[in-house]
N, C-alpha and C positions, 0 to 999 in steps of 0.2 A: 363485395366492397361497394360503398356508397360514396359518391362525390357530389357535393352540393355547394351552391353559393349561399351566402347568408345576407341577401339583399334586404330582407324584411324581418330579421330576428336578431336577438342578442345572445342566442344560444350558439356557441362556437360550432357545435356539431350539427346544427339545424335538424335536431331530432334523430340523427343517425346513431346516437349512443343510447343505451338503456336509461341513462340519467342526463338531463340537460347540463351543459357547461356554460353558465351565464358569463357574459362579459360585463363587468361592473366598473363604473366610474372611470371609463376610458373615453378619450376624446373622440368626437365624430370623425376627425381626420384619421386617427389610428384605425377605427372600425372600417372606414372606407378603403384604407390601404389593404386591410385584410380581405375585404370583399373582392378587390381587383386582383390581388397578387397571391392569394392563398386559397386552396381548395381542401376541404376536410375529407379525409378518407379514414375508414375504420380499420383497414388492414393495408399493409404495404403493397406497392404496385411496381411493375416494370415500366421502363420509359414509355412504352406505347400506350400506357394507361390501364392495362389489364391487371387485375388483382393477382398477387402471387398465389392466392388460394385457388385460382382457376388456371394457373400457368404451371406447366410441368417443370420440375426442378431440372436445371441443365445437367445433362450427362452426355458423354461422348458415345461413339458407336460401340465401345466395349462395355458400356454400362457403368463406367466410372464417372464420378463427379468431376466436372470441369474445374480445373484449378488455375488460379492466377499466380504467377511466379513473383510478380512485383508487389511489394507491400506499400500501400499508400497510407499516408498519415498527414493530418493537417491540424488546424487549430480547432477542429471539432473534437470528437471523442472516439475512443476505440475500446473494444472488448476482446480479450484473448481467451480462447477456450480450447481445450482438447476434448476429443470425443472417442468413445469406445467403438469398437468394430461391431456395429449392430445392424448392418445392412440386411441380414437374413435373406440374401438373394436380391433380385431386382425389385424395383418399386418401393413402396413404403410398407412398414410393419403395422398391422392392425390387429385388434383383438376381436374375437367373435363370441365373447362371453356375454352372459346375461345376468349380471350381479343383481342383488336385491335392490329394488328401486332404481335400477340403472345407474348406480353410483359406485365407481371403482375407487374405493377409499384406500387409505394407507395400509389398511389391514387386509386388502384383497389379493395378496400375492398368490393365493391358492385358487382363486376364481377368475382372475383377470390376467391374461397373457402379457399385456403391456406393463402392468404393475410388477408382475413376476420377473419380467426381463429387464426393466429399466428403473423400477422403484417408483414410489410416490412420496414426495417430500412435502406434501401439504397436510395440514392437520385434518382430522376426521370430522370436524365440526361443520356441518353443512351451512349453517347460518352465518358463521364468522370464520371462514377458512383463511389460514395464513400459511405462508411458506416457512418451513422449519429451517431457517437460515443456517443454524449451526450444524444441521444434519446433512446439508447439501454438500456433496463431494467437491473439492476444489477442482477447477479447470474442466468440469464436466457440465454439459447442458442439462436442463430439465427436459424430460421427454413425457409429454402428456398423451393421453388417448387422443386419437385423431378424429376429425369430423367423419371419417369413413368407418370408424369403429361402431360396433353394434350397441354400445351403451348410449344412453340418452344425452341430450345437450346439457342437461343439468348434472352430469357426471361430476363427481368430486375430483376427478383428475383432468378437468378441462378449465381450470381457473382463468388462464390468460385468454381464453377464447370467448369470454362472456362480455367483453366490452367494459366500458367505464361505469362502475357502480358506486365508486367513492364520490362524495360531494366535493366537487372542485369548481372553482371560479377563476376567471382570468381577470387580473387587476394590474394596476401599475406597480412596478417594483423598481428598486434602485438601478437595476441593469436593463430596464425597459419593461415590457409586459412580462408577467410571471403567473404561475399557476399556484393557487392557494387552497389549502384544505379548509372548507367552509361548511361544516355541518349545521343543521338547524338547531341542534342541542349541544350542550357542552360535553361532547363525547370525544375522548382521545382516540386516535387511529392506532391500532396495535401494530407492533413491529411485524414485518413479513406480509403485510397486506398488499395485494396486487393493486397497483395504481392505474396503469395503462400500458399498452404497447408503445414502443418508440417507432411509429410508422412513418414511412416516406417512400421515395422511389429508390429501388435497388439499382445501383450503378456498377459498371466495371471500373477498374482502376483508371483506364483511359478516360472514360466519361466523367469520373469524379474529378480528375485533374483538370479537365477542360472547363468544368463548371467553376472550380476553385480559381482558375486563372482568369476568369471573367472580371475579378476584382470586386465582387460584392462585399460590402462591409460585414454583413452577417453571414456566418457559416455555421450550419447546424449538423454537418455530416458526421454520422456515427459509423465507425469502421469495425466490423466483426472479423477478427482474425481467427480462422478455423482451419483444421487440417484439410477440409474440403476446398479451401481457397479463402480469398479475402472478399468480403461483401461490404458495400458502402451504402448506407441508408441516408438519403438526402430529403429532409422534410421541408425545405425552404418554400417550394411551390405547391407541393402536395404532401400533406402530413396530418397528424392528429394532435391531441392535446400534449403529447410527449414533447413536442417541439418547444413548448412554452416553459418547461422546467429549466431554470437558470442554473449556472454553476455555483457551487460553494466549496470552499476548502474544508468545511465541516458539514457535509451533506446529511440530509435525513432520508435519502432514497438511494437505491442501488439498482444496477441493471444486470440481469442475467440472461444468457442465451436460452431460448426455449424452442423445442421442436414439437410440432403437432403430429406425433407419430414418429417411429424410428425409420431408418432406411433413408431413401432419397427424398427428403422433405426439406422445405425451406427453413433456414434458421430465422427465428424472430428475436427481437430484443424486447424484454419485458421489464418494466419498472416496478419495484417493490419498495415499501417503506423499510428502512433498515433500523429504525428506532421508533419509539412511541412519539406520535406527532400530535400537538395540541391544536385545538380549533384556531383558525386564523393564521397558522404558520405557512410560510411559503414552502413549496415542495422543490427540492434541489437535489442534484447529484454532482459528483466530482468529475468534470470533463477530462481530468488527467488520470483518473483511476475509477472508471465508471463501474467496474465489477466489484470494487472494494477489496480486491485480493492482491493488489500490487502487481498485476500482470499486464498493465496497460502501457503501450508505447505512445510516443508523441509528445511527452513532456520534456522540454529542453532544459539545459543547464541554467539558462537565463530565467526560465519560469520557476525553477526550483529555488534558485538563490534570491531572485527578485532584487538584485542590486543595480544601482545606476551606473556602475563602472564597466558594463559589458560593451561589446562592439556596437557602434552606431547602427550598423545594418540590422543587428538583432533588436536594439532598442526601438527602431522604427517599426518593427513588425509586432511588437508586444502590445497587448491590450491590458489596461489596468483592471485588476479584479476588484469588484465592488461588493464582495460577500460580507465584509466586516467581521469575519470570524476571527477569534483570538489567534488561530494558527494560520491566518491568511498568508498565502505565498507571495502576494503583492501583484502578480501578473497572471493572466490566463495562460494555461498550458498551450504549447504549439510545438511543431517540429521545425527547427531552424534550418534543416537540410533542404527544405523545399524552396 
C-alpha cells in the first residue's frame, strides 16, 4: 500500500496508480482541502494504517473468522453477499500451477486449481478483459488467484489487483467532485470493465458508528455484509479514486465483492462498469443498491418514496439526490433507524 500527500501534483494518486488520475478544473481551495484531509491509498487499510494486504485476516483461536453480530447501516452504501464453503482448511487457498504465460484464463480449470475450484468469470482477452456480468452467480464473490499463487502478476485471473488502468479524471459534478471517464480518443468503455477498488479503512461496527456520530456532512462508508461478518470501508480520510464516484439512481457502474484467493482472505469491494460508458460520462453507482442485485440494505421508506409528507425527523435527515436520472428517487438512500 502507498500513502502520499499531493502537495505538488494534480494527480490524485501522486503516481501510485498505473495511470495518473488528473484533477481538472477544480478550485485551489478544493485541492488544498484534499491535500490536508485526504490520503490516497491503493488498497484498503486497518485503522493503524497497515494495508490489509500485509495484515492477517481476523480469525479466533479456533480458526474461524471473527463475526460481528450487529449489522451497521448508514447513508453510505452496503453490499450483501453469500459465500461458498471454500476454506480448504486453515489460511488461504492458493494455486501452484504454472499455466501457459502465467495466465489463468477462464479456460484453465484443468490447469489452475483456483479456476477449477472457484471459476474465472473474466473474459479470456488479455488486452481488454471484462467481467462476464451475466455469468457471475448471484450472491457469491469473485475469487481471483492470490498474490501468493505461483502464476504471474499479469495473470488473467488477477484483474482487480492491477490498479487503476482506465483513464479517469476528477472534475466538478452537480453533487460535488466526481470521477469521469476521460480517454484521449473517442473510445467507449465496455461493460464489465474493472474501474477501481473501493478502498478505505476497514472498521468494526463500533468504530463505524463512532465516526458516523461525529456529524460529518459527507459519509462515504460502504458496508459489506458477508457470512464471515460485517465489514465497513471508510474512505473519508484514507481512500482511493472509488470515493469520488457519486450516487445515481440510474448508475453506469456496479460493485462486487472480490477475494484475492479463497479461504481466510480479506473481502474487497471492486467497481466495474455495468453498461457501455461514453467518453466524458461521470462514473456512478447506486448507493442504495451497490451490487445491482437488489440485495442491499439501508434504503429507507422515505428514500424510496421521496415524498414530502414523511415525518419531520426523517425529512431532516434526508439529502436531496442530484443525479437527474428519469427514475430518480428524489432523496439519497439512508437507514432511518439510526
